[in-house]
N, C-alpha and C positions, 0 to 999 in steps of 0.2 A: 360704620352704619350712618346713614344719612340722618341729619337732624330735621326736625319739623320746623315750620315757619308759621307766621301769622296766618297764612292761607291754609295750611294743613290743620292748624289748631281750630280754625273756624269750621272746616269740613268735619273734623273729628267731633266737635261740639254738636254739630247738626246731625251726626250719625250718618254722614255720607261716606260710603266706602271709596277708598282710593289706595293706590300704592305709591311708594317713593322710589326714585331711581336717580342715584348720584352718578355723575360723569365728570371727566376733567374738562373744565370750561376753558375755552381758547378765545381770549379777547381779541386776538389779531385777525380772526377769520371774518370774511364778509357776511356770511350767513350763519348766525349762531344756531338757528334751528336745524339747518342741514348738518352742521357739525355735531350737534347733540344727537340727531337721528343716527348718524354714522357711528358715533361713539357707543350708542346703546344697541345698535343693530336693529333699529326700528324703521319701517317704511316711512319715508319723509311725509307722505300723504296723511299719516296718522299723528304726526307731531305738529301741534298748533302753536303759532306765535301770537303774542298779545301786543296789539298796537294801540296807541293812544292818539286820538284825533279830536278835532272840533268839527261839529256840523252846525252851521249858523250860530256860532259862538257857544254852543252847548257841548260839554265833554262827552265823548263816546269811546267805548272800548270795542275794538274789532278783534276777533279771534279767528285766525285763518290758518290753513295749512302752511307749513314752513316752506314748501316748494312752490307756493303761489305768491302773486303780488296783489296787494289791495288796490281796488279801483275806487278812487275818491268819489268819482261820479256815482258809482253804484252805492257807495256808502251813504252819500247825501240823499239819493233817491229812497233807499231803505229806511231812512230816518225822516222821510217827508220834508227834507230840507233842500236848500238851493246850492249851498256851498260847503265843501268839506276840505279840510287841510290837516296835515299831520301836526301833532303837538310837538313843541320844542322839547328837547331831551330834559332840560332842567325842570320844565313844567310837568312833564310826564312823571318824572321821579318824585316831585313834590306832591302831586295829586295822588299817585298810587302808593307812595311810601316804600317803593321798591326801586332798585337800581336797574337801569336799562341793561338788558341781557338777563334779567331775572324778574321782570315784571310779570305778575300773575293777575288774572282777572278776579281772583278770589280775595276777599278781605282787604280791598284797597282802602287807604285812609279816607279818601273822599270819593265814595262810590259814584259811578256814572252808569248810564245805560250801556248794556252789553249786547252785542250782536255777534253771532257765530256764523261763519261761512256754512252754507247749506251742506257742504261735504261732510260736516261733522256727523250727520245722521247716517252716513254710509258705513260707519264702523261701530263695532261692539264696544271698543274702548279707544280713547284718544289720549295723547300725552300733551300736557300743558305745563308751562313753567310754574313751579311751586313757590315762587317768591324769593328765590335765591339763585344766584349764578351757579350753574353746575348741578341743578336739582330740578327734575321734572316729576310730575305726578301723573299717574294714569287714572282715568275716571270714565265711567259710562257717560256718553254725551247727554242722555236724558237727565242724569243726575246733575251734571254741570249746568245745563239749561235751567233746571228747576231751582237749584240752589241760588243761581244768579238772577233768576226771573228774566232770563235772556230769551231771545228768539233767533231763529235762523233766517238768513237772507242770502241772496246772490251778491257776494261782495268782491269777488276776484275778477281780475282782468281776463 
């Protein structure tokens, strides 16, 4: 049985429904999200990865489908900024409180603005990292957006 995490505990406390799905995490693969989708038999377009970035020196969390690539230009535009760049791994882990490969947008240690790719609204449920390598949670996109006070934007290349 999968254990809960800080992310799932925060969702539970807020009464936000979600499911937990454990899988065998493979550190050596290039696309962790694609490997998770395959392991769980889920359409990769419904498995969302959490990326940490800077937009004009402000931290931002971008949540996009695992089969897509983040456009830094679109991210900057969505944040009314001029320049976006990916956060270094050590900084992403320190700010989020999670390890890369397990970063969740929920219950980060140092919360930041969160944007979801517009594709999130196309699905009844999406799968997102639950805050631990090898553990995804499924959630209704509207619930995720509401809990995180996030918004959707065109973020992918």
